[in-house]
C-alpha positions as CSV (number, residue, x, y, z in Angstrom):
1,X,-34.6,-101.6,11.7
2,X,-32.0,-103.2,10.0
3,X,-29.2,-105.6,11.9
4,X,-25.9,-104.5,11.8
5,X,-23.6,-105.9,9.5
6,X,-21.1,-108.6,11.2
7,X,-17.6,-106.5,11.8
8,X,-15.8,-107.4,8.3
9,X,-12.2,-108.0,10.2
10,X,-13.5,-110.9,12.3
11,X,-15.0,-112.1,9.0
12,X,-12.2,-112.4,7.7
13,X,-10.3,-114.1,10.3
14,X,-13.2,-116.6,10.8
15,X,-13.0,-117.1,6.6
16,X,-9.2,-117.7,6.9
17,X,-9.4,-119.8,9.9
18,X,-12.5,-121.9,7.4
19,X,-9.8,-122.4,4.6
20,X,-7.3,-124.2,7.4
21,X,-10.6,-126.3,7.6
22,X,-10.8,-125.1,11.6
23,X,-14.5,-126.1,12.0
24,X,-15.2,-124.5,15.0
25,X,-14.5,-120.7,12.3
26,X,-17.6,-122.5,10.5
27,X,-20.0,-122.8,13.3
28,X,-18.9,-119.5,14.3
29,X,-19.3,-117.8,11.1
30,X,-23.0,-119.5,10.6
31,X,-24.1,-118.0,14.1
32,X,-22.8,-114.7,12.9
33,X,-24.2,-114.7,9.3
34,X,-26.5,-116.9,8.8
35,X,-29.5,-115.0,9.5
36,X,-29.1,-112.2,6.9
37,X,-28.2,-115.2,4.3
38,X,-31.6,-116.7,5.4
39,X,-33.6,-113.4,5.0
40,X,-31.8,-112.7,1.7
41,X,-32.4,-116.1,0.3
42,X,-35.9,-116.3,1.8
43,X,-36.8,-113.0,0.0
44,X,-35.1,-114.6,-3.3
45,X,-36.9,-117.9,-2.8
46,X,-39.8,-116.7,-1.2
47,X,-39.9,-120.5,1.0
48,X,-38.6,-121.1,4.3
49,X,-37.8,-124.8,2.8
50,X,-36.0,-123.7,-0.2
51,X,-33.6,-120.9,1.6
52,X,-32.6,-123.3,4.4
53,X,-31.7,-125.8,1.5
54,X,-30.1,-122.9,-0.4
55,X,-28.4,-121.8,3.3
56,X,-26.6,-124.9,3.6
57,X,-25.3,-125.2,0.1
58,X,-23.9,-121.9,1.0
59,X,-22.3,-122.7,3.9
60,X,-20.6,-126.2,2.3
61,X,-19.5,-123.9,-0.8
62,X,-18.0,-121.1,2.0
63,X,-16.4,-124.5,3.4
64,X,-15.0,-125.5,0.7
65,X,-14.1,-122.2,-1.3
66,X,-13.0,-120.0,1.6
67,X,-9.3,-119.8,0.6
68,X,-10.4,-118.4,-2.3
69,X,-11.7,-115.3,-0.4
70,X,-9.5,-112.5,-1.5
71,X,-9.9,-109.3,0.6
72,X,-8.5,-106.7,-2.0
73,X,-12.2,-107.5,-4.2
74,X,-14.6,-107.0,-1.6
75,X,-15.7,-107.2,1.9
76,X,-16.4,-110.3,3.3
77,X,-20.2,-109.8,3.5
78,X,-20.5,-109.2,-0.2
79,X,-18.3,-112.0,-1.0
80,X,-21.0,-114.4,1.8
81,X,-23.7,-112.5,0.0
82,X,-23.2,-113.1,-3.8
83,X,-22.6,-117.1,-2.9
84,X,-26.1,-117.1,-1.6
85,X,-27.6,-114.9,-4.6
86,X,-25.9,-116.9,-6.9
87,X,-27.0,-120.1,-5.1
88,X,-31.0,-118.9,-5.1
89,X,-30.5,-117.9,-8.6
90,X,-29.3,-121.7,-9.8
91,X,-32.4,-122.9,-7.8
92,X,-34.5,-120.7,-9.2
93,X,-33.7,-121.3,-12.6
94,X,-33.5,-125.3,-11.8
95,X,-37.1,-125.1,-10.2
96,X,-38.5,-123.2,-13.5
97,X,-41.3,-125.4,-15.1
98,X,-39.5,-125.3,-18.7
99,X,-42.2,-125.5,-21.8
100,X,-40.9,-125.9,-25.3
101,X,-41.3,-123.8,-28.2
102,X,-42.8,-126.7,-30.1
103,X,-45.7,-127.5,-27.5
104,X,-46.6,-123.6,-27.2
105,X,-49.2,-123.0,-29.6
106,X,-48.5,-120.2,-32.4
107,X,-50.7,-117.0,-31.4
108,X,-52.6,-115.2,-33.8
109,X,-50.2,-112.7,-35.5
110,X,-50.6,-109.0,-33.9
111,X,-49.6,-106.5,-36.2
112,X,-46.1,-105.8,-36.0
113,X,-45.5,-109.1,-34.4
114,X,-42.4,-109.9,-36.6
115,X,-40.6,-106.5,-36.2
116,X,-40.8,-107.6,-32.2
117,X,-39.5,-110.5,-32.7
118,X,-36.7,-108.8,-34.9
119,X,-35.7,-106.3,-32.2
120,X,-36.0,-109.3,-29.4
121,X,-33.0,-111.2,-31.6
122,X,-31.1,-108.2,-32.3
123,X,-30.9,-107.3,-28.7
124,X,-30.1,-110.7,-27.7
125,X,-27.3,-110.3,-30.3
126,X,-26.3,-107.0,-29.0
127,X,-26.2,-108.4,-25.7
128,X,-23.6,-111.4,-26.3
129,X,-21.3,-108.3,-27.5
130,X,-21.2,-107.3,-24.2
131,X,-18.6,-108.1,-21.9
132,X,-19.8,-110.7,-18.7
133,X,-19.5,-107.8,-16.0
134,X,-21.3,-105.4,-17.9
135,X,-23.9,-108.3,-19.3
136,X,-23.8,-109.3,-15.2
137,X,-24.8,-105.9,-14.0
138,X,-27.4,-105.1,-16.8
139,X,-29.3,-108.2,-15.7
140,X,-29.2,-107.7,-12.3
141,X,-30.4,-104.2,-12.6
142,X,-33.1,-104.4,-15.2
143,X,-34.2,-108.5,-14.9
144,X,-33.8,-108.4,-11.1
145,X,-34.5,-104.8,-10.4
146,X,-31.8,-104.2,-8.4
147,X,-30.0,-101.2,-7.6
148,X,-26.4,-100.0,-9.0
149,X,-25.5,-99.6,-4.9
150,X,-26.9,-103.2,-4.3
151,X,-25.5,-104.5,-7.4
152,X,-21.9,-103.4,-6.4
153,X,-22.2,-105.2,-2.8
154,X,-23.6,-108.4,-4.5
155,X,-20.9,-108.8,-6.7
156,X,-18.3,-107.7,-4.6
157,X,-17.1,-104.3,-6.7
158,X,-16.9,-100.6,-6.0
159,X,-19.7,-98.8,-7.0
160,X,-18.3,-96.7,-9.6
161,X,-17.2,-99.7,-11.3
162,X,-20.7,-100.7,-11.3
163,X,-22.1,-97.1,-12.3
164,X,-19.3,-97.4,-15.3
165,X,-20.1,-100.9,-16.4
166,X,-23.9,-100.2,-16.7
167,X,-22.9,-96.8,-18.5
168,X,-20.7,-97.9,-21.3
169,X,-23.3,-101.2,-21.6
170,X,-26.0,-99.1,-22.2
171,X,-24.1,-97.0,-25.1
172,X,-22.9,-100.4,-26.4
173,X,-26.3,-101.6,-26.6
174,X,-27.5,-98.4,-28.4
175,X,-24.9,-98.1,-30.7
176,X,-25.1,-101.8,-31.6
177,X,-29.1,-101.7,-32.1
178,X,-28.7,-98.9,-34.2
179,X,-26.5,-99.9,-36.5
């Protein structure tokens, strides 16, 4: 059974206090949401050490940016989850073992490889034509495997808005790829 989400109004008050540099508020906020955020981070980063490092970074950012929270843009927990997810994604990117294309031996060319490369290049070009919000929603849906409901929670936008962005993005991609 999932633990209940902390009261949004209480979290908003704590964030307002954090914006005024009230150290007791950040401690109380930590007590209320750290277990939830740590579970999310552990799921994404797969190790407790990395998740704990990310959690510390999240609360440093919350402390510094609490004044930027806007209740009209989404629930407090969604804002906190967004910060945590973004930190985890940054850490995943930083920990990737990048390999330069020059160091990878060229495989034997299978039939249709040139067509595959052209399709991939066209897809990348068409993705760049989308708005940032549309592209972010598609990436979260298709690369991270998130549902539209989870995307809405993650980025702190209404579900209907996310559904519209995804639908419009897919229509735009189809039109771009067909041209």
